[in-house]
Gaussian input, Z-matrix of N, CA and C with variables (Angstrom, degrees):
# hf/3-21g

backbone

0 1
 N
 C     1     B1
 C     2     B2     1     A1
 N     3     B3     2     A2     1     D1
 C     4     B4     3     A3     2     D2
 C     5     B5     4     A4     3     D3
 N     6     B6     5     A5     4     D4
 C     7     B7     6     A6     5     D5
 C     8     B8     7     A7     6     D6
 N     9     B9     8     A8     7     D7
 C    10    B10     9     A9     8     D8
 C    11    B11    10    A10     9     D9
 N    12    B12    11    A11    10    D10
 C    13    B13    12    A12    11    D11
 C    14    B14    13    A13    12    D12
 N    15    B15    14    A14    13    D13
 C    16    B16    15    A15    14    D14
 C    17    B17    16    A16    15    D15
 N    18    B18    17    A17    16    D16
 C    19    B19    18    A18    17    D17
 C    20    B20    19    A19    18    D18
 N    21    B21    20    A20    19    D19
 C    22    B22    21    A21    20    D20
 C    23    B23    22    A22    21    D21
 N    24    B24    23    A23    22    D22
 C    25    B25    24    A24    23    D23
 C    26    B26    25    A25    24    D24
 N    27    B27    26    A26    25    D25
 C    28    B28    27    A27    26    D26
 C    29    B29    28    A28    27    D27
 N    30    B30    29    A29    28    D28
 C    31    B31    30    A30    29    D29
 C    32    B32    31    A31    30    D30
 N    33    B33    32    A32    31    D31
 C    34    B34    33    A33    32    D32
 C    35    B35    34    A34    33    D33
 N    36    B36    35    A35    34    D34
 C    37    B37    36    A36    35    D35
 C    38    B38    37    A37    36    D36
 N    39    B39    38    A38    37    D37
 C    40    B40    39    A39    38    D38
 C    41    B41    40    A40    39    D39
 N    42    B42    41    A41    40    D40
 C    43    B43    42    A42    41    D41
 C    44    B44    43    A43    42    D42
 N    45    B45    44    A44    43    D43
 C    46    B46    45    A45    44    D44
 C    47    B47    46    A46    45    D45
 N    48    B48    47    A47    46    D46
 C    49    B49    48    A48    47    D47
 C    50    B50    49    A49    48    D48
 N    51    B51    50    A50    49    D49
 C    52    B52    51    A51    50    D50
 C    53    B53    52    A52    51    D51
 N    54    B54    53    A53    52    D52
 C    55    B55    54    A54    53    D53
 C    56    B56    55    A55    54    D54
 N    57    B57    56    A56    55    D55
 C    58    B58    57    A57    56    D56
 C    59    B59    58    A58    57    D57
 N    60    B60    59    A59    58    D58
 C    61    B61    60    A60    59    D59
 C    62    B62    61    A61    60    D60
 N    63    B63    62    A62    61    D61
 C    64    B64    63    A63    62    D62
 C    65    B65    64    A64    63    D63
 N    66    B66    65    A65    64    D64
 C    67    B67    66    A66    65    D65
 C    68    B68    67    A67    66    D66
 N    69    B69    68    A68    67    D67
 C    70    B70    69    A69    68    D68
 C    71    B71    70    A70    69    D69
 N    72    B72    71    A71    70    D70
 C    73    B73    72    A72    71    D71
 C    74    B74    73    A73    72    D72
 N    75    B75    74    A74    73    D73
 C    76    B76    75    A75    74    D74
 C    77    B77    76    A76    75    D75
 N    78    B78    77    A77    76    D76
 C    79    B79    78    A78    77    D77
 C    80    B80    79    A79    78    D78
 N    81    B81    80    A80    79    D79
 C    82    B82    81    A81    80    D80
 C    83    B83    82    A82    81    D81
 N    84    B84    83    A83    82    D82
 C    85    B85    84    A84    83    D83
 C    86    B86    85    A85    84    D84
 N    87    B87    86    A86    85    D85
 C    88    B88    87    A87    86    D86
 C    89    B89    88    A88    87    D87
 N    90    B90    89    A89    88    D88
 C    91    B91    90    A90    89    D89
 C    92    B92    91    A91    90    D90
 N    93    B93    92    A92    91    D91
 C    94    B94    93    A93    92    D92
 C    95    B95    94    A94    93    D93
 N    96    B96    95    A95    94    D94
 C    97    B97    96    A96    95    D95
 C    98    B98    97    A97    96    D96
 N    99    B99    98    A98    97    D97
 C   100   B100    99    A99    98    D98
 C   101   B101   100   A100    99    D99
 N   102   B102   101   A101   100   D100
 C   103   B103   102   A102   101   D101
 C   104   B104   103   A103   102   D102
 N   105   B105   104   A104   103   D103
 C   106   B106   105   A105   104   D104
 C   107   B107   106   A106   105   D105
 N   108   B108   107   A107   106   D106
 C   109   B109   108   A108   107   D107
 C   110   B110   109   A109   108   D108
 N   111   B111   110   A110   109   D109
 C   112   B112   111   A111   110   D110
 C   113   B113   112   A112   111   D111
 N   114   B114   113   A113   112   D112
 C   115   B115   114   A114   113   D113
 C   116   B116   115   A115   114   D114
 N   117   B117   116   A116   115   D115
 C   118   B118   117   A117   116   D116
 C   119   B119   118   A118   117   D117
 N   120   B120   119   A119   118   D118
 C   121   B121   120   A120   119   D119
 C   122   B122   121   A121   120   D120
 N   123   B123   122   A122   121   D121
 C   124   B124   123   A123   122   D122
 C   125   B125   124   A124   123   D123
 N   126   B126   125   A125   124   D124
 C   127   B127   126   A126   125   D125
 C   128   B128   127   A127   126   D126
 N   129   B129   128   A128   127   D127
 C   130   B130   129   A129   128   D128
 C   131   B131   130   A130   129   D129
 N   132   B132   131   A131   130   D130
 C   133   B133   132   A132   131   D131
 C   134   B134   133   A133   132   D132
 N   135   B135   134   A134   133   D133
 C   136   B136   135   A135   134   D134
 C   137   B137   136   A136   135   D135
 N   138   B138   137   A137   136   D136
 C   139   B139   138   A138   137   D137
 C   140   B140   139   A139   138   D138
 N   141   B141   140   A140   139   D139
 C   142   B142   141   A141   140   D140
 C   143   B143   142   A142   141   D141
 N   144   B144   143   A143   142   D142
 C   145   B145   144   A144   143   D143
 C   146   B146   145   A145   144   D144
 N   147   B147   146   A146   145   D145
 C   148   B148   147   A147   146   D146
 C   149   B149   148   A148   147   D147
 N   150   B150   149   A149   148   D148
 C   151   B151   150   A150   149   D149
 C   152   B152   151   A151   150   D150
 N   153   B153   152   A152   151   D151
 C   154   B154   153   A153   152   D152
 C   155   B155   154   A154   153   D153
 N   156   B156   155   A155   154   D154
 C   157   B157   156   A156   155   D155
 C   158   B158   157   A157   156   D156
 N   159   B159   158   A158   157   D157
 C   160   B160   159   A159   158   D158
 C   161   B161   160   A160   159   D159
 N   162   B162   161   A161   160   D160
 C   163   B163   162   A162   161   D161
 C   164   B164   163   A163   162   D162
 N   165   B165   164   A164   163   D163
 C   166   B166   165   A165   164   D164
 C   167   B167   166   A166   165   D165
 N   168   B168   167   A167   166   D166
 C   169   B169   168   A168   167   D167
 C   170   B170   169   A169   168   D168
 N   171   B171   170   A170   169   D169
 C   172   B172   171   A171   170   D170
 C   173   B173   172   A172   171   D171
 N   174   B174   173   A173   172   D172
 C   175   B175   174   A174   173   D173
 C   176   B176   175   A175   174   D174
 N   177   B177   176   A176   175   D175
 C   178   B178   177   A177   176   D176
 C   179   B179   178   A178   177   D177
 N   180   B180   179   A179   178   D178
 C   181   B181   180   A180   179   D179
 C   182   B182   181   A181   180   D180
 N   183   B183   182   A182   181   D181
 C   184   B184   183   A183   182   D182
 C   185   B185   184   A184   183   D183
 N   186   B186   185   A185   184   D184
 C   187   B187   186   A186   185   D185
 C   188   B188   187   A187   186   D186
 N   189   B189   188   A188   187   D187
 C   190   B190   189   A189   188   D188
 C   191   B191   190   A190   189   D189
 N   192   B192   191   A191   190   D190
 C   193   B193   192   A192   191   D191
 C   194   B194   193   A193   192   D192
 N   195   B195   194   A194   193   D193
 C   196   B196   195   A195   194   D194
 C   197   B197   196   A196   195   D195
 N   198   B198   197   A197   196   D196
 C   199   B199   198   A198   197   D197
 C   200   B200   199   A199   198   D198
 N   201   B201   200   A200   199   D199
 C   202   B202   201   A201   200   D200
 C   203   B203   202   A202   201   D201
 N   204   B204   203   A203   202   D202
 C   205   B205   204   A204   203   D203
 C   206   B206   205   A205   204   D204
 N   207   B207   206   A206   205   D205
 C   208   B208   207   A207   206   D206
 C   209   B209   208   A208   207   D207
 N   210   B210   209   A209   208   D208
 C   211   B211   210   A210   209   D209
 C   212   B212   211   A211   210   D210
 N   213   B213   212   A212   211   D211
 C   214   B214   213   A213   212   D212
 C   215   B215   214   A214   213   D213
 N   216   B216   215   A215   214   D214
 C   217   B217   216   A216   215   D215
 C   218   B218   217   A217   216   D216
 N   219   B219   218   A218   217   D217
 C   220   B220   219   A219   218   D218
 C   221   B221   220   A220   219   D219
 N   222   B222   221   A221   220   D220
 C   223   B223   222   A222   221   D221
 C   224   B224   223   A223   222   D222
 N   225   B225   224   A224   223   D223
 C   226   B226   225   A225   224   D224
 C   227   B227   226   A226   225   D225
 N   228   B228   227   A227   226   D226
 C   229   B229   228   A228   227   D227
 C   230   B230   229   A229   228   D228
 N   231   B231   230   A230   229   D229
 C   232   B232   231   A231   230   D230
 C   233   B233   232   A232   231   D231
 N   234   B234   233   A233   232   D232
 C   235   B235   234   A234   233   D233
 C   236   B236   235   A235   234   D234
 N   237   B237   236   A236   235   D235
 C   238   B238   237   A237   236   D236
 C   239   B239   238   A238   237   D237
 N   240   B240   239   A239   238   D238
 C   241   B241   240   A240   239   D239
 C   242   B242   241   A241   240   D240
 N   243   B243   242   A242   241   D241
 C   244   B244   243   A243   242   D242
 C   245   B245   244   A244   243   D243
 N   246   B246   245   A245   244   D244
 C   247   B247   246   A246   245   D245
 C   248   B248   247   A247   246   D246
 N   249   B249   248   A248   247   D247
 C   250   B250   249   A249   248   D248
 C   251   B251   250   A250   249   D249
 N   252   B252   251   A251   250   D250
 C   253   B253   252   A252   251   D251
 C   254   B254   253   A253   252   D252
 N   255   B255   254   A254   253   D253
 C   256   B256   255   A255   254   D254
 C   257   B257   256   A256   255   D255
 N   258   B258   257   A257   256   D256
 C   259   B259   258   A258   257   D257
 C   260   B260   259   A259   258   D258

   B1=1.4425
   B2=1.5226
   B3=1.3289
   B4=1.4576
   B5=1.5153
   B6=1.2982
   B7=1.4579
   B8=1.5172
   B9=1.2884
   B10=1.4524
   B11=1.5209
   B12=1.3097
   B13=1.4546
   B14=1.5199
   B15=1.3262
   B16=1.4616
   B17=1.5126
   B18=1.3063
   B19=1.4572
   B20=1.5136
   B21=1.3374
   B22=1.4529
   B23=1.5097
   B24=1.3047
   B25=1.4554
   B26=1.5126
   B27=1.3151
   B28=1.4492
   B29=1.5125
   B30=1.3302
   B31=1.4642
   B32=1.5232
   B33=1.3023
   B34=1.4619
   B35=1.5184
   B36=1.3106
   B37=1.4553
   B38=1.5159
   B39=1.3292
   B40=1.4553
   B41=1.5077
   B42=1.3334
   B43=1.4553
   B44=1.5100
   B45=1.3231
   B46=1.4604
   B47=1.5229
   B48=1.3282
   B49=1.4664
   B50=1.5231
   B51=1.3415
   B52=1.4628
   B53=1.5175
   B54=1.3278
   B55=1.4656
   B56=1.5174
   B57=1.3342
   B58=1.4566
   B59=1.5209
   B60=1.3287
   B61=1.4694
   B62=1.5195
   B63=1.3280
   B64=1.4627
   B65=1.5273
   B66=1.3253
   B67=1.4761
   B68=1.5262
   B69=1.3309
   B70=1.4664
   B71=1.5227
   B72=1.3265
   B73=1.4604
   B74=1.5233
   B75=1.3212
   B76=1.4636
   B77=1.5249
   B78=1.3134
   B79=1.4677
   B80=1.5305
   B81=1.3323
   B82=1.4616
   B83=1.5289
   B84=1.3365
   B85=1.4575
   B86=1.5288
   B87=1.3100
   B88=1.4803
   B89=1.5249
   B90=1.3280
   B91=1.4558
   B92=1.5251
   B93=1.3177
   B94=1.4611
   B95=1.5323
   B96=1.3181
   B97=1.4791
   B98=1.5230
   B99=1.3220
   B100=1.4654
   B101=1.5290
   B102=1.3247
   B103=1.4588
   B104=1.5287
   B105=1.3183
   B106=1.4667
   B107=1.5298
   B108=1.3331
   B109=1.4624
   B110=1.5331
   B111=1.3312
   B112=1.4649
   B113=1.5255
   B114=1.3242
   B115=1.4607
   B116=1.5202
   B117=1.3230
   B118=1.4681
   B119=1.5153
   B120=1.3165
   B121=1.4652
   B122=1.5219
   B123=1.3350
   B124=1.4690
   B125=1.5265
   B126=1.3212
   B127=1.4651
   B128=1.5242
   B129=1.3329
   B130=1.4681
   B131=1.5302
   B132=1.3464
   B133=1.4586
   B134=1.5186
   B135=1.3276
   B136=1.4654
   B137=1.5279
   B138=1.3108
   B139=1.4631
   B140=1.5218
   B141=1.3296
   B142=1.4633
   B143=1.5276
   B144=1.3215
   B145=1.4712
   B146=1.5270
   B147=1.3174
   B148=1.4598
   B149=1.5289
   B150=1.3355
   B151=1.4632
   B152=1.5224
   B153=1.3275
   B154=1.4696
   B155=1.5253
   B156=1.3137
   B157=1.4650
   B158=1.5290
   B159=1.3242
   B160=1.4692
   B161=1.5266
   B162=1.3325
   B163=1.4609
   B164=1.5222
   B165=1.3357
   B166=1.4640
   B167=1.5314
   B168=1.3380
   B169=1.4580
   B170=1.5193
   B171=1.3228
   B172=1.4616
   B173=1.5343
   B174=1.3086
   B175=1.4588
   B176=1.5325
   B177=1.3018
   B178=1.4719
   B179=1.5308
   B180=1.3189
   B181=1.4628
   B182=1.5260
   B183=1.3257
   B184=1.4688
   B185=1.5264
   B186=1.3300
   B187=1.4711
   B188=1.5272
   B189=1.3218
   B190=1.4678
   B191=1.5271
   B192=1.3301
   B193=1.4727
   B194=1.5263
   B195=1.3196
   B196=1.4738
   B197=1.5251
   B198=1.3318
   B199=1.4676
   B200=1.5277
   B201=1.3377
   B202=1.4658
   B203=1.5288
   B204=1.3263
   B205=1.4720
   B206=1.5251
   B207=1.3192
   B208=1.4666
   B209=1.5279
   B210=1.3213
   B211=1.4645
   B212=1.5257
   B213=1.3218
   B214=1.4675
   B215=1.5236
   B216=1.3236
   B217=1.4678
   B218=1.5209
   B219=1.3379
   B220=1.4570
   B221=1.5128
   B222=1.3392
   B223=1.4619
   B224=1.5211
   B225=1.3279
   B226=1.4586
   B227=1.5293
   B228=1.3288
   B229=1.4654
   B230=1.5182
   B231=1.3232
   B232=1.4692
   B233=1.5309
   B234=1.3178
   B235=1.4686
   B236=1.5271
   B237=1.3213
   B238=1.4628
   B239=1.5239
   B240=1.3149
   B241=1.4601
   B242=1.5306
   B243=1.3156
   B244=1.4662
   B245=1.5093
   B246=1.3223
   B247=1.4694
   B248=1.5234
   B249=1.3323
   B250=1.4693
   B251=1.5259
   B252=1.3088
   B253=1.4637
   B254=1.5256
   B255=1.3212
   B256=1.4628
   B257=1.5298
   B258=1.3277
   B259=1.4822
   B260=1.4969
   A1=108.48
   A2=116.34
   A3=121.32
   A4=111.22
   A5=114.55
   A6=121.51
   A7=109.45
   A8=116.00
   A9=121.88
   A10=106.96
   A11=116.18
   A12=121.09
   A13=107.90
   A14=115.60
   A15=120.69
   A16=107.44
   A17=115.71
   A18=120.93
   A19=108.89
   A20=115.36
   A21=119.69
   A22=108.15
   A23=115.30
   A24=119.19
   A25=109.35
   A26=115.37
   A27=121.75
   A28=107.45
   A29=117.45
   A30=118.36
   A31=110.21
   A32=116.10
   A33=120.67
   A34=110.52
   A35=116.28
   A36=120.93
   A37=114.05
   A38=119.17
   A39=122.21
   A40=112.73
   A41=116.05
   A42=119.96
   A43=112.08
   A44=116.56
   A45=119.00
   A46=111.12
   A47=117.66
   A48=120.56
   A49=110.21
   A50=116.50
   A51=120.22
   A52=109.98
   A53=117.06
   A54=120.61
   A55=111.31
   A56=116.85
   A57=120.83
   A58=110.08
   A59=117.10
   A60=120.33
   A61=111.25
   A62=116.43
   A63=120.58
   A64=109.54
   A65=117.94
   A66=121.67
   A67=111.35
   A68=116.04
   A69=119.96
   A70=111.01
   A71=116.70
   A72=120.63
   A73=110.51
   A74=117.13
   A75=121.03
   A76=110.62
   A77=116.52
   A78=119.85
   A79=110.79
   A80=116.27
   A81=121.43
   A82=111.43
   A83=116.45
   A84=121.09
   A85=112.50
   A86=117.35
   A87=122.98
   A88=112.42
   A89=115.87
   A90=120.67
   A91=110.56
   A92=115.54
   A93=120.25
   A94=107.95
   A95=115.90
   A96=120.06
   A97=110.43
   A98=117.81
   A99=120.98
   A100=110.64
   A101=117.03
   A102=119.98
   A103=110.77
   A104=116.74
   A105=120.24
   A106=110.54
   A107=116.76
   A108=120.10
   A109=110.28
   A110=115.84
   A111=120.53
   A112=109.94
   A113=117.43
   A114=121.23
   A115=111.05
   A116=117.01
   A117=120.48
   A118=111.90
   A119=116.56
   A120=120.34
   A121=111.25
   A122=116.20
   A123=119.46
   A124=110.09
   A125=116.75
   A126=121.29
   A127=111.10
   A128=115.85
   A129=120.80
   A130=111.62
   A131=116.66
   A132=120.27
   A133=114.88
   A134=117.35
   A135=120.58
   A136=111.57
   A137=114.89
   A138=121.49
   A139=109.03
   A140=116.42
   A141=119.66
   A142=110.69
   A143=116.50
   A144=120.34
   A145=110.57
   A146=117.94
   A147=121.92
   A148=110.23
   A149=116.63
   A150=120.42
   A151=109.22
   A152=116.21
   A153=121.17
   A154=110.91
   A155=116.56
   A156=120.38
   A157=111.07
   A158=117.10
   A159=120.47
   A160=112.60
   A161=116.44
   A162=120.17
   A163=112.80
   A164=115.95
   A165=121.59
   A166=111.83
   A167=115.01
   A168=122.57
   A169=107.70
   A170=116.77
   A171=119.50
   A172=109.73
   A173=115.43
   A174=119.39
   A175=110.14
   A176=117.27
   A177=121.50
   A178=110.14
   A179=117.14
   A180=120.65
   A181=110.04
   A182=116.58
   A183=120.08
   A184=110.07
   A185=117.10
   A186=121.08
   A187=110.56
   A188=116.69
   A189=120.62
   A190=111.41
   A191=116.91
   A192=120.52
   A193=110.65
   A194=117.33
   A195=121.12
   A196=109.54
   A197=116.73
   A198=120.84
   A199=110.82
   A200=116.99
   A201=120.87
   A202=111.11
   A203=116.88
   A204=120.81
   A205=109.77
   A206=117.43
   A207=120.87
   A208=110.42
   A209=116.92
   A210=121.36
   A211=111.21
   A212=116.32
   A213=119.91
   A214=112.80
   A215=116.43
   A216=119.05
   A217=111.91
   A218=116.52
   A219=120.12
   A220=114.70
   A221=116.89
   A222=120.70
   A223=109.72
   A224=115.48
   A225=119.58
   A226=113.72
   A227=117.29
   A228=119.64
   A229=110.81
   A230=115.07
   A231=120.42
   A232=111.39
   A233=116.77
   A234=119.48
   A235=110.36
   A236=116.98
   A237=120.24
   A238=110.46
   A239=116.30
   A240=121.33
   A241=110.27
   A242=116.72
   A243=120.05
   A244=110.58
   A245=116.84
   A246=120.67
   A247=110.17
   A248=117.15
   A249=121.11
   A250=110.83
   A251=116.24
   A252=121.22
   A253=111.28
   A254=115.96
   A255=120.12
   A256=113.64
   A257=116.87
   A258=119.97
   A259=111.36
   D1=134.14
   D2=179.96
   D3=-114.41
   D4=173.89
   D5=179.41
   D6=-116.49
   D7=143.42
   D8=173.58
   D9=-112.55
   D10=121.84
   D11=179.68
   D12=-113.01
   D13=126.89
   D14=177.43
   D15=-114.16
   D16=121.82
   D17=-179.16
   D18=-110.66
   D19=125.88
   D20=176.62
   D21=-82.52
   D22=129.37
   D23=179.45
   D24=-111.29
   D25=138.94
   D26=175.44
   D27=-95.54
   D28=135.01
   D29=176.60
   D30=-54.66
   D31=149.02
   D32=-177.80
   D33=-51.97
   D34=123.76
   D35=178.14
   D36=79.03
   D37=0.97
   D38=-176.68
   D39=-58.51
   D40=-45.66
   D41=179.80
   D42=-69.01
   D43=-39.90
   D44=-178.57
   D45=-71.73
   D46=-31.44
   D47=177.38
   D48=-66.18
   D49=-40.42
   D50=178.25
   D51=-65.65
   D52=-43.31
   D53=178.27
   D54=-60.57
   D55=-40.06
   D56=179.47
   D57=-62.94
   D58=-44.60
   D59=178.33
   D60=-61.59
   D61=-43.00
   D62=179.43
   D63=-63.04
   D64=-44.33
   D65=179.44
   D66=-61.94
   D67=-44.01
   D68=179.43
   D69=-64.44
   D70=-43.40
   D71=179.31
   D72=-64.57
   D73=-39.49
   D74=179.83
   D75=-60.65
   D76=-41.06
   D77=177.49
   D78=-68.64
   D79=-45.06
   D80=-178.42
   D81=-60.56
   D82=-38.61
   D83=-176.67
   D84=-97.05
   D85=5.98
   D86=-179.79
   D87=52.99
   D88=50.65
   D89=179.58
   D90=-81.37
   D91=150.38
   D92=171.96
   D93=-73.05
   D94=169.13
   D95=178.42
   D96=-59.61
   D97=-43.10
   D98=-179.67
   D99=-65.84
   D100=-40.79
   D101=177.59
   D102=-64.01
   D103=-35.29
   D104=176.23
   D105=-64.18
   D106=-40.22
   D107=176.63
   D108=-62.92
   D109=-42.69
   D110=178.91
   D111=-63.39
   D112=-43.22
   D113=177.83
   D114=-58.10
   D115=-43.77
   D116=178.42
   D117=-59.91
   D118=-41.58
   D119=178.58
   D120=-69.71
   D121=-38.39
   D122=176.81
   D123=-62.97
   D124=-40.91
   D125=179.61
   D126=-62.81
   D127=-27.57
   D128=178.10
   D129=-85.28
   D130=-0.82
   D131=177.08
   D132=90.52
   D133=14.74
   D134=-177.36
   D135=-71.81
   D136=141.77
   D137=173.66
   D138=-79.42
   D139=170.04
   D140=176.88
   D141=-59.22
   D142=-39.50
   D143=179.53
   D144=-63.49
   D145=-41.24
   D146=179.89
   D147=-69.27
   D148=-39.55
   D149=177.21
   D150=-60.11
   D151=-46.63
   D152=179.82
   D153=-59.05
   D154=-45.66
   D155=-178.91
   D156=-64.98
   D157=-43.22
   D158=-178.33
   D159=-66.43
   D160=-33.81
   D161=-176.54
   D162=-99.81
   D163=1.87
   D164=179.16
   D165=56.81
   D166=48.18
   D167=177.65
   D168=-129.53
   D169=169.05
   D170=178.20
   D171=-73.72
   D172=158.14
   D173=178.73
   D174=-64.05
   D175=-34.81
   D176=178.49
   D177=-63.64
   D178=-41.67
   D179=177.50
   D180=-65.36
   D181=-39.41
   D182=176.69
   D183=-61.11
   D184=-42.22
   D185=177.91
   D186=-59.90
   D187=-42.10
   D188=178.30
   D189=-62.18
   D190=-42.70
   D191=178.77
   D192=-65.78
   D193=-41.78
   D194=178.35
   D195=-60.81
   D196=-45.90
   D197=179.41
   D198=-60.56
   D199=-40.89
   D200=179.42
   D201=-65.16
   D202=-40.75
   D203=178.43
   D204=-63.32
   D205=-44.99
   D206=179.13
   D207=-61.76
   D208=-43.52
   D209=-179.46
   D210=-62.89
   D211=-49.10
   D212=-177.78
   D213=-67.03
   D214=-28.83
   D215=179.37
   D216=-83.32
   D217=-12.02
   D218=176.91
   D219=79.61
   D220=22.81
   D221=179.31
   D222=-122.28
   D223=166.05
   D224=-175.91
   D225=-105.39
   D226=-21.33
   D227=-174.80
   D228=-132.93
   D229=164.24
   D230=176.70
   D231=-63.96
   D232=-35.87
   D233=179.36
   D234=-65.16
   D235=-42.28
   D236=176.51
   D237=-63.75
   D238=-36.96
   D239=178.31
   D240=-61.65
   D241=-46.59
   D242=-179.84
   D243=-63.35
   D244=-38.82
   D245=176.88
   D246=-62.56
   D247=-45.44
   D248=179.14
   D249=-63.75
   D250=-34.48
   D251=-179.84
   D252=-66.90
   D253=-31.67
   D254=-178.47
   D255=-85.69
   D256=-9.57
   D257=-179.61
   D258=-69.63

């Protein structure tokens, strides 16, 4: 019996490019440090529950941070947020 190992590879600089975009957006939208962390998780596709678990906060607090990020970025949805992040 053998093993099959599948390794996901990120394109060179892929993670750092995303971090750079998140950092730039955080400055542009005057986000707090916590909101910047939430934005990074949102950019990775995390749900409110996953954001809460990763940041060791309640899901309700995560919802509040997500709402604040959306408000400060001037968009209404996560999809619009991702589009704005890529601009």
